[in-house]
C-alpha positions, 0 to 999 in steps of 0.5 A: 558071752558074759562080756557081751551082756556086760556091754549091753547092761552098760549101754542100757544104763547109759541110755537111762542116764541120758533120758533122765538128764534130758527130762531134768533139763526139759523140766528146768527149761519149762520152769525157767520160763515161768515167773511169779505174778507180782502184786499190782493192786495199789499201783497206778497203771504206769507203775504196774506196767513197769513192774509187769514188764520187769517180770516179763509180763504184759499189762492189759487195763481191761476195765475201769470201775468206781470204788469208794475204797480204792483211790482214783487211778490205782489198780483195784483187781488183777488176774492172775492174782499175785504169786501165781506162776505163769509163763513169760509173756503172759497178759495180766488183766487189771481193773483201774479205780475211777475213785468214788462216783462223782459223775451224775448220770444224765437223762438222755431219753428222747435224744438221738443216739448220736446226741446221747453218745456225745452227752455221755462222753462229755461227762466222762461216761461211756456208752455200754450196750445199745439195744434196739426196739421197734416202736410206733410214732418214734423218730429213728434212733431215738433213745427211749430207755437207759441204764443206769437211770438218770441221777442214779447213785452207787453206780459201779461202771462208767458205762450207760446202756441205751435202748433205742427206738426204731419205727416198725416201718423202718426195718434196717439190716442188722449186723454184728459190730466188727472188732476195729481195735488195733486198726488205724483210722484209715483202715477203720474208715474203710470197714465202717463204710463197707458195713454201711455205718457212719464214722462218728466222734474220734477222741484221743486218749493217753497212750498208757491205756493202749491195748496190748498189740497196738503198734509201737509209737514209732511205727504209727502213721495214723491214730490207732484205735484202742476202743470203739462204741458200739463195742465189738460183738454188739448188734448194730444197724445200717446207718448207726454211728461208730465213735472211736478212742484212739492214740497217736 
């Protein structure tokens, strides 16, 4: 009987050792997949992408802001911060500095929405949110307000928000702008047509700023959309123009 209990006790000890070993191995496996986020602030996007990839991370240039302190083309903020532990494959979201504000905000009041968009893009600015208001004696899709104001200084973002008038009798169906980022131009054209929208201007941008998830260069047959205006989730009306930024 004593020998039986001795075997039982030995079996329990072996089971406990196996469980402890398994838990220890699991802990090492989990922590082995973690990395410390490197410092990307101060690097340019290409350098930051190389550093991120070398550490098993992905880089997303999420925003661009004016800054009198951070030189143009350098990373000014990052999330997560340097030193934080994350899993491999994590996306590090950064904001790139545009340097001091050198662009004069134009006055686009009175222009059509399409003309205002083209005016802003030519100056290196972006169309932010577009809101609509019913006003009498106005041309459809005429800009009646903007933010920042014309010639504003101390602007943080290169985006200009527009207020567009629609005559009261001109009631247009309203939609939520779908997310077309990652689609090629042919796919986007079909979605835009089905939504009753117009295909606007197409601008080609450097592939270094492409959104994560964009197909690799070798797999692209058509230009791929990395940004569009109006942005995903904004309210749009039937007949509104959609402008695109693409990479080839």
